[in-house]
N, C-alpha and C positions, 0 to 999 in steps of 0.2 A: 504494501499501499504505500501512496505517495501524495507524501500532505505538503499542503501548504502552509502556514503559521502565520496567523497576520492580528500585532501588537497594532490594533491602532491610533494613531494618533495624527494630526494633524502638521507640529512640527516633525517631530522625527516618528515615521511608520514601522517596525520592525518586523519587518520579515523572513522566513526561516524555511528554506523546505529538508525533510526527513521520510528518508522510505525506512521499510522494514516490518514487521508483526509483529503481533505480540511472542513471549518469549526467545526469543530468539535478538541478536543485537542488531541498533540503530546502527543508519548511516545519517553521516549528513548531507547533503547534493548542494545548501551553498543556501548561507547567510548573512544577513544589511540590512537596510537602513535605509527608505524612501525620505526623505527633506525639500523640509519649503523655508522658506525667509519667515521667517513668523510676521512681514512689516508686506507680506505680499497683499493684494488681495484674497476673501475666500476663494470666491470663483477659479484664479489663477489657480490656487495653492489644490482646491480642491483637483485638478484637470493636472495638477501633477503628480495627486499620491493617485490618481487611474493610472497616468500613462508608466509610475513605477510598477504596481500590480503586474498594468497588464506585458510587463516586462517581465519581469518572472513570471507569471503563468509561462507566457511565449513560451521563454529558458527549459524549463524545470516542468509545464507540460502536468502539473499533480491531477489526484485522482479524487483528490477532494480541498477543500480550503478553509481551516478552521480560524475562525474570526474571536477574540474577544468577546466576550456579551459587557455589553455599558453597563454600569452599576451606578447611582442615584451617587454625587459626591458632593463637597459644602460648594467646594466653588464651580457652580452654572455657565460656568463662560471654555473650560476644560474641559467636561463632559456632552457637553453643544458636540466642539470638535471633534473630542473624540467617536460621538455617534456617530456625526458625517464620515466620519475617513472609514469609521465599521460599515458602515451603508454602501459604500466607495466600492471598497475589497469584494462585499455579498454582491452589488452587479457586475461584476467584473465576474466574477466564478455564473452567474445565473446567464450571462450574455451566453458566455460558451458551455453553459449546460454543465455543471461542475454542483455536486452538491456541496451546500456550506453546513457545518455546524459553527454550533457558539457553544462555550466554555464560560462559567463563571471566573474571575479569576481564583477563587478558594476550590473551586472544582480542578484551575488546573493545578496547583498550589502543593494539592491533597496528591494528585494520580504518580506527582514527577520526585514531588519528598516525601509525602507519606502523614502531611501536615496540611492544614489547609491554611493553617496560619503563618506560616515558609515566611521567609522577609528573601527583600531580592538576593538579595548575597544567597543564602542558601539555594535558594530556584536554578541562580546561575555557577555553583559547585556543584547543584546535583546533573545540570544537562552536562555540564561540562567532563561528568564521573561519564555519564550514559551512552555521550557520545563520543567516546577518547581524547577529549582534546586537549589540549599541552594546556587553556586557556580559558579560561568564563570569556564567551563575546562580550564585546564590546560596542555599545553602550547595552544598557539592562537592557534595552526593548529587544534589541536583536536578540538577547538571551531567551525574554519573555514571547518569542514569536515561536521559539525552537519547541522552548514548553509549551502553547499548545496544539506543534506539528505530531510532539511526543504523547500529547494526552492522548487526543483524537486517535492516535494508531491503539493505547493502549486500550482504551475506552468504546472506541466503535461498534468491536465485534460485541459487546456486549448491550450497549445499545439498541443494535441494531434486532438483535435476537429479543430483546425488548420489543420493539414496536412489535417488531411482527408477532409477537403472542398476544399482544393484545388487539392488532388487526384481527385476528385469528376468531378471539373471542365473538367481539365487537361482529363481527362475520356472522356467528355463532346462535348470537344472540337474536340476533337482528331476522334469522332466518328464523328461527323457532320461534320467535314473535310471530312472524309470517303466518306459520304452522296452524297457531292456537286462536289467529281472529275468525 
């Protein structure tokens, strides 16, 4: 499974591609940051994020895109920029028919470190270890993007089985209601 992880942001949008399957060593295929100038017009910044993500999609051809789910912060301006960058990533993937998964920060931290309350240093250290790197990717946005990809690789099979079971249950329930009506 090849996953592009996206840690959305307007100034720095972390991107990282990891390939692997649960229970096997993971492979880093690429990591970086799409940057935009803080003083640029919002529209131009969103276009720059789009162009950067499109470049990563073209170069790495992921099967899935994992994006950090935006959560409410105290700084509304920051959360708005993060949400806008997140939407751009989802749009780019959807345009190509690539499935998108959203993962919360605590879900990613728990998957990678074992604790949903891990700090950025702990996430970076585990990403370094799991991908057999010499040093944590810099900046932290890049490490976070890789953590998102790793989280998705490890959690997607279980989530898919759960979704399939729910769909089967719903279909059986609907069918049995149709027979009794």
